[in-house]
C-alpha positions as CSV (number, residue, x, y, z in Angstrom):
1,M,7.4,12.0,-1.4
2,D,4.1,12.5,0.4
3,V,1.3,9.9,0.5
4,T,-2.2,10.8,1.4
5,V,-4.6,8.2,2.8
6,T,-8.2,8.7,3.5
7,E,-9.8,7.6,6.7
8,S,-11.8,4.9,4.9
9,Q,-8.7,3.6,3.2
10,L,-6.9,3.5,6.5
11,R,-9.8,1.7,8.2
12,L,-9.8,-0.9,5.4
13,V,-6.0,-1.5,5.9
14,L,-6.4,-1.8,9.6
15,D,-9.4,-4.2,9.2
16,R,-7.3,-6.4,6.9
17,L,-4.4,-6.3,9.3
18,D,-6.7,-7.6,12.0
19,M,-7.8,-10.4,9.6
20,V,-4.2,-11.3,8.9
21,R,-3.4,-11.3,12.6
22,L,-6.3,-13.7,13.3
23,E,-5.2,-16.0,10.5
24,L,-1.6,-16.0,11.9
25,L,-3.0,-17.0,15.3
26,R,-5.0,-19.8,13.7
27,L,-2.0,-21.1,11.8
28,R,0.2,-20.9,14.9
29,A,-2.4,-22.9,16.8
30,V,-2.4,-25.6,14.1
31,L,1.4,-25.8,13.6
32,L,2.7,-25.5,17.1
33,P,2.2,-28.0,19.8
34,E,-0.7,-27.1,22.1
35,E,0.2,-26.0,25.6
36,E,-1.9,-25.1,28.6
37,L,-2.6,-21.3,29.0
38,S,-1.9,-19.6,32.2
39,E,-4.8,-17.8,33.9
40,K,-3.4,-14.5,32.8
41,E,-3.1,-15.6,29.2
42,K,-6.7,-16.9,29.3
43,R,-7.9,-13.5,30.5
44,E,-5.9,-11.7,27.9
45,L,-7.2,-14.0,25.1
46,E,-10.8,-13.5,26.3
47,G,-10.3,-9.8,26.3
48,A,-8.9,-9.9,22.8
49,R,-11.8,-11.9,21.6
50,K,-14.3,-9.4,23.1
51,E,-12.5,-6.6,21.4
52,I,-12.7,-8.3,18.0
53,A,-16.3,-9.1,18.5
54,E,-17.0,-5.5,19.4
55,G,-15.2,-4.3,16.3
56,S,-12.4,-2.6,18.2
57,G,-9.6,-1.4,16.1
58,V,-6.0,-0.2,16.5
59,S,-5.0,3.4,16.0
60,L,-2.4,4.1,13.4
61,E,-0.1,5.5,16.1
62,D,-0.3,2.4,18.2
63,L,0.3,0.2,15.1
64,I,3.4,2.2,14.2
65,K,4.7,1.9,17.8
66,E,4.0,-1.9,17.8
67,L,5.7,-2.5,14.5
68,G,8.5,-0.1,15.1
């Protein structure tokens, strides 16, 4: 069985995945005890926030690799 997805459909799915990921991060922050971030974690978080603000996305290949 073959499934064909247009580029716009794929972009929509990836954008929604980004929104889900952000919501999960917010929930985790609310539900888990707060701890101090290391300097490395602070830099990584700032980099991620910049990517989100710039509208950076994740390629389908990278998403597949990340999710297995």
